C-alpha positions, 0 to 999 in steps of 0.5 A, spaced: 547 388 319 548 388 311 541 386 310 538 391 315 542 397 311 540 394 304 532 394 306 533 401 309 533 404 302 527 407 299 526 409 292 522 415 291 523 419 284 527 426 285 530 424 292 537 422 291 537 418 298 532 416 303 533 411 308 529 408 314 533 407 320 529 402 322 532 395 324 539 398 327 540 394 333 542 397 340 547 395 345 542 392 350 539 388 344 533 392 342 532 395 335 530 401 332 522 401 330 521 401 322 517 406 319 518 412 324 525 416 322 528 417 315 534 420 313 534 423 306 537 428 301 533 435 300 526 435 298 526 440 293 525 436 287 519 432 289 513 431 284 506 430 286 507 422 285 513 423 290 509 427 295 503 422 295 508 416 296 511 420 302 505 422 305 500 416 303 506 410 304 511 412 309 506 417 313 511 422 314 508 428 318 514 432 319 520 435 314 526 437 318 531 441 314 538 442 317 540 446 311 543 453 312 539 459 310 543 461 303 542 453 301 534 454 301 535 460 296 536 455 290 533 449 292 527 450 298 523 444 300 517 443 296 511 444 300 507 437 302 500 438 304 499 435 311 507 435 313 510 440 318 516 443 315 521 445 320 527 449 318 533 448 323 540 450 320 545 447 324 551 451 320 551 458 318 552 461 311 559 461 312 560 454 313 555 452 308 554 457 302 549 455 297 552 452 291 550 452 284 552 452 277 555 459 278 558 459 285 560 451 285 567 453 282 569 458 287 566 454 293 571 448 291 577 452 290 576 455 297 575 449 300 581 446 296 586 452 298 585 450 306 590 446 310 588 439 308 584 441 302 577 439 301 578 433 306 581 437 311 575 442 310 570 437 311 574 434 317 574 441 321 566 442 319 565 435 323 569 437 329 565 444 329 558 440 329 560 437 335 564 442 339 560 449 337 555 451 342 551 454 337 551 447 333 549 443 339 543 447 341 541 446 334 542 439 334 538 439 341 532 442 338 533 437 332 532 431 338 526 435 341 522 435 334 523 428 334 520 427 341 515 432 339 513 427 333 511 422 338 511 416 334 509 420 328 514 418 322 519 424 321 524 425 315 530 429 316 535 432 311 541 437 309 543 437 302 546 431 300 544 427 307 551 425 309 554 431 313 549 435 318 545 429 317 550 424 319 552 428 325 544 428 327 544 421 326 550 419 330 547 423 336 540 420 335 543 413 335 548 414 341 542 417 345 538 410 343 545 406 345 547 404 338 554 402 338 559 406 335 561 401 329 554 400 327 553 408 327 559 408 322 557 402 318 550 406 317 554 412 315 558 409 310 553 406 307 551 412 304 557 411 299 553 404 297 547 408 295 550 414 292 555 410 288 553 411 281 551 419 282 557 420 285 562 417 280 558 421 275 559 428 278 566 426 279 567 424 272 564 430 270 568 435 273 574 431 271 572 432 264 569 438 264 574 442 268 580 438 265 582 437 272 583 430 276 585 435 282 578 438 282 575 432 281 578 429 287 577 435 291 570 435 289 569 427 291 572 429 298 565 433 298 561 428 295 563 422 299 562 419 306 569 417 310 570 414 316 575 419 318 570 424 318 565 421 323 571 419 327 573 426 328 566 427 331 567 422 335 574 424 337 571 431 339 566 427 344 572 424 347 575 430 348 569 433 352 568 427 357 565 421 352 559 419 350 555 419 356 558 426 359 557 429 352 549 427 352 548 429 359 552 436 360 553 438 353 546 436 349 542 437 356 539 430 355 537 427 362 535 420 363 528 422 363 529 425 356 533 419 353 527 414 356 522 418 352 526 417 345 527 410 347 520 409 348 518 412 342 523 409 337 526 402 340 522 395 340 
């Protein structure tokens, strides 16, 4: 499993985190095919060389953007010739407002003021991403886009590639029959890939704001924690378990799931 996670990381300039889901095992003994589905951070800073690598090397045909509308104002994805862009905002602007140098402090202070601080804020967001009907419909559309790609490589992302992208990955992997612990390990591997960047951000806030409290609050927003994804699993259990959730909340019948498996498993 460690070898799979290590080889999944693909380095592309101006892309903070790009990972191939290929190699992850299912309970039934199959594996996700390599080179078909990639999760990423936003693609707003990719240069021409990175675009060529995405198209020529990875053969990306579709870019699915899960960010809220306001997040696109400062950092819209770069247009990439030959790549279809699909905007599927999982959450609205109230949950994920655009964060820039002018709004960063205000957003952080707001999150920290909630019950449980920024950690509690993120946990509640994960629960909402499972139990909210509008969010469910967006994730169903996300899975629809994967089926419509019909085996052509796809990249999907939010801003950092960990929360909305993390739940999207979770639901996709559950539909394919991947074990919960494998899903959580893959999710937590984000921290390994982004350790240096997250440490720099946290240190910068601690020094720049003269506040350890703010630095800790920010770190809760930057990293993946087992408790975050566990909160999503808990909501699925409340709604009758994985099979019931996939069938009756996401509307995935056996024929639909078989299509996903036929495309992505070997």
